[in-house]
N, C-alpha and C positions, 0 to 999 in steps of 0.2 A: 724553503718558505717557512717551515715550522721553526727553524732556528731564528729566523728574523722576527717572527711573531713572539717567540720566547724572549728575545732580547728586548722587544718593545714592552712586553708585560713586566719583565724584571726592571726595566728603566722606570716605568710608571710607578711600580710598587716602591722603588727606591725613592722617588720624589715624594710619594705619600708618607713613607717612613721618615724621611728627612723633615717634612713639615710637621709630623707628629712629634718628632724629637725636639724641634725648635719650640713648638707649642708647650711641650712639657717643661722646658726651661723658663717659660714665662712665670712659673710659680715662684721663682726666686725673687724677682723684683716685686711681685704682688705681696709676698710674705714680708719683705722689708718694708714696703709702704704701709701695710696694715699694722705691723708691729710698731713702727714709728708712731702711727696715729694713736694706737692704744696707749703707748707710753706717754706721748705728748698730752693726750686728753686726760688720762686718769692720774698720772704722776705729777704733771705740771699745770693742769687745767688750761692747756693751750692747744685746743683742737686745730687741725689744719683742713683746708679745702682741697689741696693738691692730692692728698693721699686717696681720697674718695675717687677723684677723676682718674688717677693713675690706676687704681684698682679696677674700676669698671671698664676702662679702655683695654687694659691688658687681659682681663678675664674674658671680655668679649672676643678679643683677637685670639686668645688661647682656645676658647671654645670652638670658634670657626675654623682655625687652622688645623685643629685636630680631627675635623670631620672626615677628611679623605682617609686618614690613617684608621679611623674607626670603621669606615666602610671596608677597607682592606682586611681588617681583623674580624669582620662580621659582627661588630658591636652595636649596630643600630637596631632599634626595636622592630620586631617582626612577630606577627601572630603565628605561633607555631602549632596551634591545635591541629590543623590539617597538614600543614607544610611538612612536618617531621615524619608523617606517615607515608608521604609520597616517595616514589623512587627518585634516584639522583637525576635521571633524565627528565622526569616530570618537573622536579624543582627547578632545574636549569631552564626548562622551557618557560615556566611561569616567571622566573626571574628575568629572562631575556625579554619577554613581552612587556613586563612592568618597566624595565629599563628603557625600552624603546618608546612606550606609550606615555609614561609618566615622568620618569627620572630625568631623561635627557631634555625633553621639552621644558620641564620646570627649571632645571639648572641653567639652561640657555637663557630663559627669561630673567632669572636672577642675575646671571652674568651681564646681560645687556643693561638691565635696570640699574644694577650696582655700578657698572662702569659709567653710565650716564650721570648718576648721582655723585660719584667720586670726582668725575671731571667738573661737574657744576660746583662742587664744594671747593675744588682747587681754583676755579676761575673767580669765584666771588670772595675767596680768602676766608671762608667760614672758620670761626674760632670758637673755643669753649669759653665759658665765663671765667675760668681760671686764668689768672694773669701771671706771667713771668716778666717782671719789670713792668713795662707798659703795654706789652703785647700778649694777646690770648694764645693759648695752645691751639695749633692748627688741627682741624678735624679731618683733613684729607687723608692722613695716614690710616686712621681708623676706618674711614669709609672705603678706602682702597682695599681693605681686607675682604670686603664682601665679594667683589668680582674675582679676587684672587682665590677665595674659598670655592666659589662656583667653578672656576677653571680647574682647580685641583680635583674637585668632585667629578667633573666631566672626564678628566683624564683617568681617574680611578674607576669610573663607571665603564670606560672603554676596556680597561683591564678585566673588570668583572664580566663584561659582556663576552670577551674572548674566552674566559673560563667557562661561561655558560655554553657557548658554542661548542667548546671541546667536550663538555659533559653530554650535550645533546648528541654528539657524534659517537659517544662511548669512550672518548679518551679520558685520561686522568684529569680531574678538575683541579 
């Protein structure tokens, strides 16, 4: 049983790491778009609309897709005034309760609402104001990142909850 749980935890952590790696590479097209805009605007007095939209869409996706990786690495904000003084077992218990009472219900609500919104965007063919030829850029790809992010966070939350359970039992965290 322990080996199976270890494999599940490793698999979830690998998915979160892969999402973080992918999100990290989003900086390349963001940098290209912003650099192009700066050169076009200031060197040639020819600003563009597309670079702003590319920048905010990719940055939003990058920020969201990196959330599960950030949870894996313990990078989210936490009030450490009391937390750091507690034993590992107490920290794990508090974390587990918070995951169960706040984190999972919140993420499941975001997953549901995000999926509904992404589907609606797909159905109505929502587009941005930016035009490529005569057609606007579709918004469904960006809006689909919201439920994807929630799903990745739920998965990583399961991995963290397993770690909490092990720490509460006195096993290695």
